[in-house]
C-alpha positions in Angstrom: -18.7 22.0 8.5 -18.2 25.7 9.1 -14.5 26.1 9.0 -11.6 24.6 7.0 -10.2 21.0 6.5 -6.6 20.0 5.9 -5.5 16.7 4.4 -2.2 15.0 4.0 -0.7 11.9 2.4 2.0 9.9 4.1 4.1 6.8 3.6 4.4 4.7 0.4 2.2 6.0 -2.5 -0.4 3.8 -4.3 -2.5 3.8 -7.4 -5.6 4.7 -5.3 -4.4 7.2 -2.7 -5.4 10.2 -4.8 -8.9 8.8 -5.1 -9.1 9.1 -1.3 -7.9 12.6 -1.6 -10.7 13.3 -4.1 -13.2 11.8 -1.7 -12.0 14.0 1.1 -12.2 17.2 -1.1 -15.6 16.5 -2.5 -17.2 15.5 0.8 -15.7 18.4 2.7 -17.0 20.9 0.1 -20.4 19.2 0.1 -20.6 19.4 3.9 -19.9 23.1 3.8 -16.1 23.4 4.4 -14.8 26.8 3.4 -11.4 25.7 2.3 -9.7 22.3 1.9 -6.0 22.6 2.3 -3.5 20.0 1.3 -0.2 19.5 3.2 2.8 19.3 0.8 4.7 16.2 1.9 2.6 15.4 4.9 3.3 16.4 8.4 6.9 17.2 7.6 5.7 19.8 5.1 3.1 21.2 7.5 5.9 21.9 10.0 7.5 24.0 7.3 4.1 25.7 6.5 4.0 24.2 3.1 0.4 23.6 1.9 -1.9 24.5 -0.9 -5.6 25.2 -1.5 -7.0 22.2 -3.4 -9.7 24.3 -5.0 -6.9 25.9 -7.1 -6.2 22.5 -8.7 -9.6 20.8 -8.7 -11.6 23.3 -10.7 -13.8 21.0 -12.8 -15.3 17.5 -12.7 -12.6 16.4 -15.2 -9.9 17.5 -12.7 -11.6 15.4 -10.0 -11.8 12.4 -12.3 -8.1 12.9 -13.3 -7.1 13.0 -9.7 -8.8 9.7 -9.0 -6.8 8.2 -11.9 -3.5 9.7 -11.0 -1.0 7.4 -9.2 1.4 8.3 -6.4 0.7 11.0 -3.9 -0.5 14.2 -5.6 0.4 16.3 -2.5 3.7 14.5 -1.9 4.5 12.1 0.9 6.9 11.8 3.8 8.2 9.3 6.3 8.4 11.6 9.3 8.1 10.2 12.8 6.5 12.6 15.4 8.4 12.5 18.7 6.5 11.4 21.8 4.7 14.4 23.3 6.9 14.4 26.4 10.0 14.3 24.3 9.4 17.5 22.3 6.3 19.4 23.1 7.5 22.3 20.9 6.8 20.3 17.7 3.2 19.9 18.7 2.8 23.5 19.7 4.1 24.5 16.3 1.7 22.1 14.5 -1.3 23.3 16.4 -0.4 27.0 16.0 -0.4 26.4 12.2 -3.8 24.7 12.5 -5.1 27.7 14.4 -3.7 30.0 11.8 -5.5 28.1 9.0 -8.7 27.8 11.1 -8.7 24.0 10.8 -11.7 22.1 12.0 -10.7 18.6 10.7 -7.3 17.1 10.0 -7.4 14.0 7.7 -4.3 11.9 7.2 -4.2 9.3 4.4 -1.6 6.6 5.2 -0.6 3.3 6.7 0.6 2.1 10.1 3.1 4.9 10.7 0.6 7.5 9.6 -1.9 6.2 12.1 0.8 6.7 14.8 0.7 10.4 13.7 -3.1 10.6 14.1 -2.8 8.9 17.5 -0.3 11.4 18.8 -2.0 14.5 17.4 -5.4 13.5 18.8 -3.9 12.7 22.2 -2.3 16.1 22.3 -5.6 17.7 21.3 -7.3 15.9 24.2 -4.6 17.0 26.7 -4.7 20.6 25.6 -8.5 20.8 25.0 -8.0 21.7 21.3 -11.1 21.4 19.2 -9.5 20.2 15.9 -10.6 16.6 15.1 -8.1 14.1 13.8 -9.1 11.2 11.5 -7.0 8.5 9.8 -7.9 7.4 6.2 -6.4 4.0 5.5 -3.9 3.5 2.6 -1.3 0.8 2.0 -0.6 -1.7 -0.7 0.8 -3.9 2.1 -2.8 -4.5 3.4 -1.4 -4.9 6.9 -3.5 -2.4 8.8 -5.3 -3.9 11.8 -9.2 -4.0 12.3 -10.0 -3.4 8.6 -10.9 -6.1 6.1 -8.5 -4.7 3.6 -6.9 -1.4 2.7 -7.3 0.9 -0.3 -4.4 0.5 -2.6 -4.1 -3.2 -2.1 -6.7 -4.3 -4.7 -5.0 -2.4 -7.5 -1.5 -3.6 -6.5 -2.8 -7.2 -6.3 -4.3 -6.9 -9.7 -1.1 -5.6 -11.2 0.9 -8.4 -9.5 -1.4 -11.2 -10.6 -1.4 -9.8 -14.2 2.4 -9.3 -14.3 3.2 -12.8 -12.9 0.8 -14.3 -15.5 2.6 -12.5 -18.3 6.0 -13.5 -16.9 4.9 -17.1 -16.9 3.9 -16.8 -20.5 7.3 -15.3 -21.4 9.2 -17.9 -19.5 8.1 -20.7 -21.8 9.1 -19.0 -25.1 12.7 -20.2 -25.2 14.2 -23.5 -24.2 17.4 -23.8 -22.1 19.4 -27.0 -21.7 19.1 -26.9 -17.9 15.9 -25.0 -17.7 14.9 -21.5 -16.6 14.1 -20.2 -13.2 12.4 -16.8 -12.9 12.3 -15.3 -9.4 9.8 -12.4 -9.0 10.5 -10.1 -6.0 7.3 -8.5 -4.6 7.0 -5.8 -1.9 6.1 -6.8 1.7 8.4 -6.5 4.7 6.5 -8.5 7.3 3.2 -9.3 5.6 2.8 -11.4 2.6 -0.5 -10.1 1.2 1.1 -8.7 -1.9 3.2 -11.8 -2.7 0.2 -14.1 -2.1 -1.6 -12.1 -4.8 0.7 -13.7 -7.4 -1.6 -16.7 -7.1 -4.3 -14.7 -8.9 -2.4 -15.6 -12.1 -3.8 -19.1 -11.7 -6.8 -20.0 -13.9 -8.0 -22.2 -16.7 -5.4 -20.7 -19.0 -2.5 -20.6 -16.5 -1.3 -22.8 -13.7 0.1 -19.8 -11.8 3.5 -19.5 -10.1 5.1 -22.7 -9.0 6.3 -21.5 -5.6 5.2 -18.5 -3.4 7.2 -17.5 -0.3 5.7 -15.2 2.3 7.6 -13.4 5.1 5.3 -15.0 7.7 7.0 -18.4 7.1 10.7 -18.9 7.8 12.6 -19.5 4.6 14.9 -22.5 4.2 17.4 -21.9 1.4 18.3 -25.5 0.8 14.7 -26.8 0.9 14.0 -24.1 -1.7 16.9 -25.4 -3.9 15.7 -29.0 -3.6 12.1 -27.9 -4.6 13.4 -26.0 -7.6 15.5 -29.0 -8.7 12.5 -31.3 -8.4 10.3 -28.9 -10.4 12.9 -28.6 -13.2 13.0 -32.4 -13.5 9.4 -32.2 -14.7 9.1 -28.9 -16.6 11.4 -26.5 -18.5 10.5 -23.4 -16.7 9.9 -22.5 -13.0 8.4 -19.2 -11.8 8.8 -18.3 -8.1 7.2 -15.3 -6.3 9.1 -14.1 -3.2 8.4 -11.4 -0.7 11.3 -8.9 -0.3 11.0 -9.5 3.4 11.5 -13.3 3.6 13.8 -14.3 6.4 15.7 -17.4 7.5 14.8 -19.2 10.7 17.3 -17.0 12.7 15.6 -13.8 11.4 18.2 -12.8 8.8 16.6 -11.2 5.7 17.5 -13.3 2.6 18.6 -10.1 0.9 21.2 -9.6 3.7 22.8 -13.0 2.8 24.4 -11.2 -0.1 25.2 -7.9 1.6 24.3 -6.1 4.8 21.6 -3.4 4.8 22.8 0.0 6.2 19.9 2.3 5.4 16.9 2.6 7.8 14.1 5.1 7.7 12.7 7.3 10.5 10.6 4.5 11.8 13.5 2.1 11.9 12.5 0.1 8.8 15.4 -1.4 6.8 15.3 -0.7 3.1 14.9 -4.1 1.6 16.1 -5.0 -2.0 18.0 -7.7 -3.7 16.1 -10.8 -2.5 15.4 -12.0 -6.1 19.0 -11.2 -7.2 20.5 -13.2 -4.4 18.2 -16.2 -4.9 18.8 -16.2 -8.7 22.6 -16.2 -8.2 22.2 -19.0 -5.6 20.1 -21.2 -7.8 22.4 -20.6 -10.8 25.3 -21.7 -8.7 23.5 -24.7 -7.2 21.9 -26.0 -10.4 23.6 -24.4 -13.3 20.4 -23.3 -14.9 19.5 -20.0 -16.5 18.0 -17.6 -14.0 16.2 -14.3 -14.0 15.7 -11.9 -11.1 12.6 -9.6 -11.6 11.8 -6.8 -9.2 8.3 -5.4 -9.7 9.5 -2.5 -7.5 7.5 0.8 -7.6 5.5 -0.4 -10.6 3.3 -2.5 -8.3 2.1 0.6 -6.5 2.0 3.1 -9.3 0.3 1.1 -12.2 -2.9 3.1 -12.3 -3.5 1.9 -15.9 -4.2 -1.5 -14.3 -6.2 -0.2 -11.3 -9.1 -2.1 -9.8 -12.4 -0.3 -10.1 -13.5 -1.7 -6.7 -10.3 -0.3 -5.2 -10.6 3.2 -6.7 -14.3 3.4 -5.6 -13.5 2.2 -2.1 -10.6 4.6 -1.8 -12.9 7.5 -2.7 -15.5 6.1 -0.2 -13.1 6.0 2.8 -11.9 9.6 2.0 -15.5 10.8 2.2 -16.2 8.7 5.3 -13.2 10.3 7.1 -14.6 13.7 6.6 -18.1 12.6 7.6 -16.6 11.1 10.8 -14.8 14.3 11.7 -17.9 16.4 10.9 -20.0 14.2 13.2 -17.5 14.8 16.1 -15.2 11.8 15.9 -11.5 12.2 16.6 -8.6 9.8 17.2 -10.3 7.3 14.8 -9.5 5.6 11.5 -12.0 4.6 8.9 -12.1 0.8 8.3 -13.7 -1.3 5.6 -16.0 -4.0 6.7 -16.9 -6.8 4.2 -20.6 -7.5 4.3 -20.7 -10.3 1.7 -18.6 -12.0 -0.9 -21.3 -13.0 -3.4 -22.3 -10.4 -4.3 -19.3 -8.5 -2.9 -20.4 -5.7 -0.6 -18.4 -3.6 1.7 -19.2 -0.8 4.1 -17.3 1.6 6.4 -17.0 2.1 10.1 -14.6 4.0 12.4 -12.3 2.4 14.9 -10.1 3.7 17.7 -6.7 4.5 16.1 -5.0 3.5 19.3 -5.9 -0.1 18.5 -4.5 0.2 15.0 -1.3 2.3 15.1 1.9 0.4 15.2 0.1 -3.0 14.8 0.3 -5.3 11.8 -2.2 -7.7 10.2 -0.4 -10.7 8.8 -1.6 -13.5 6.5 -3.2 -16.2 8.6 -1.2 -19.4 8.8 -4.3 -21.4 7.6 -4.2 -19.4 4.4 -0.7 -20.7 3.6 -0.2 -24.3 2.4 1.4 -26.9 4.7 4.8 -26.7 3.0 4.8 -22.9 3.2 5.3 -22.7 -0.6 1.9 -21.3 -1.7 -1.4 -19.8 -0.6 -4.7 -21.6 -0.3 -8.0 -21.2 -2.2 -9.3 -19.2 0.8 -6.6 -16.6 0.3 -7.5 -16.2 -3.3 -11.2 -16.0 -2.5 -10.5 -13.2 -0.1 -8.5 -11.2 -2.7 -10.5 -11.9 -5.8 -13.4 -9.5 -5.2 -10.9 -6.6 -4.6 -9.4 -6.7 -8.1 -12.7 -6.6 -10.0 -13.4 -4.0 -12.7 -11.3 -1.6 -14.7 -10.9 2.2 -14.5 -10.7 3.7 -18.0 -7.9 6.3 -18.1 -8.3 9.6 -19.8 -6.1 9.1 -22.9 -4.1 11.9 -24.6 -2.0 11.0 -27.6 -2.2 7.4 -26.6 -0.9 7.9 -23.0 -2.9 8.3 -19.8 -3.4 11.8 -18.6 -2.8 12.7 -14.9 -3.6 15.7 -12.7 -0.4 17.7 -12.4 0.9 20.2 -9.9 4.4 21.9 -9.9 6.8 20.0 -7.7 8.8 23.1 -6.6 6.1 24.4 -4.3 
C-alpha cells in the first residue's frame, strides 16, 4: 500500500468489533499504508468530515491489546442508509471528494447487512465513475445473519454471554419456592434470525438441563400452545425458564411485543425497534396461570460483555480485519470477507472474499432442521455448530479490579 486507508464501524456494536478495527490498523501499517483514518460514526460522520488518525490513539502494543478488549464501537457507529445513486448523486460526489482529499486507497467498512449495502453502493459508484478507491466489507453482527459466511465476528462472544447468563438464571430460579411456581422469560436479541436465542441451549450440560423452552423468530409463535406447554411443565417442576427472541411473531406476522402496544419507531432501514416481548409474555402467563413470573431482557449486555468474550471470536475478528486490508491491497473491491469453517474437530476456520452484491440485504436464518419438531428448542446439530465459536477466554487488563478499555473523547 502506498497511500492511505480509511475504516468505519456501522450498525449495532459488539464485543469483538474493535478487534477487527485493530486488525485493519495493524495490517494496513504492516503493508505500508501511510495513514489509517477512522470515520467517526461511520458514513454519516464521513459526510460531515469527521474522522481521526488512528495512530494518535494506538501508540503502543498495550493500546492495540486494549482496543481488542474494548467493547462497543471505538469510532462510533451509525444507522445511515445511503440513497440509490440515481436518487442523490450529490451524496456520492461529496463522499468521493472527501476520499480524494484524504488520498484514500482503501475503504474498509465493519458492519452487518445494512453496512454491506453501503459497500455495494460505493463500489458500484466507483466502477461507474472509474474511481480507483477500493471498497471492502468486514463482517460484524451478533445476529449471525450475514449470507455466505459460516458465522460472523461478534456472534461467538454474544452466544457465550447468553449461554452463561441463562445458566445463571436457571440456578437463581430454583432458590425460592412459590406456591404456583415461577416462570422466568428471557428476552434475547434477534429480529428475524434466531441464532442468538438458540445459543441459550449452550447452558445445557452435565450440571444443568438448560432452558425448558426456546422460541425463535423463524417459527410462528402460538400464544395458547405456549401457555399449555408452560402449564404442563409447571405440573412437573417448580421453575420454568423460557428463552424468546425479541422478534417472535404470531402466524399472521404480528410481533408478540406488539400485542401489548404498537411500535411507532423505525430506523433509517425501516426496522422496527423491538422491545417488550418478555414483559408481555410474563404478564400473559401470570394472568393465565396465576404463577410468579419474571421478565428478563439481556438487552445491550449481550453485545457489550467483553469480560465474557470468546477467544476464538476475538481472534477471528482480528483476522477478518486484516483480511479486508489484504483483499483491498491485492486489488479486490465490492467484496466482503467471509469465514469458511474447515473442520470442527479440531476447529479450524479460514477467510475468503465474496461478492458483496450476493450478501447485502440478504439474511441467513436458522435452518428448520436445526429446530425441534415442536418449534420449542434447537437440536444437537445447532449446538455443535455454535460450541466451537465460544471457546477460550480473553483476559482483560485489570485496573483497580475493573477491566480497562481504550478511550477516546466522545466530543470529537
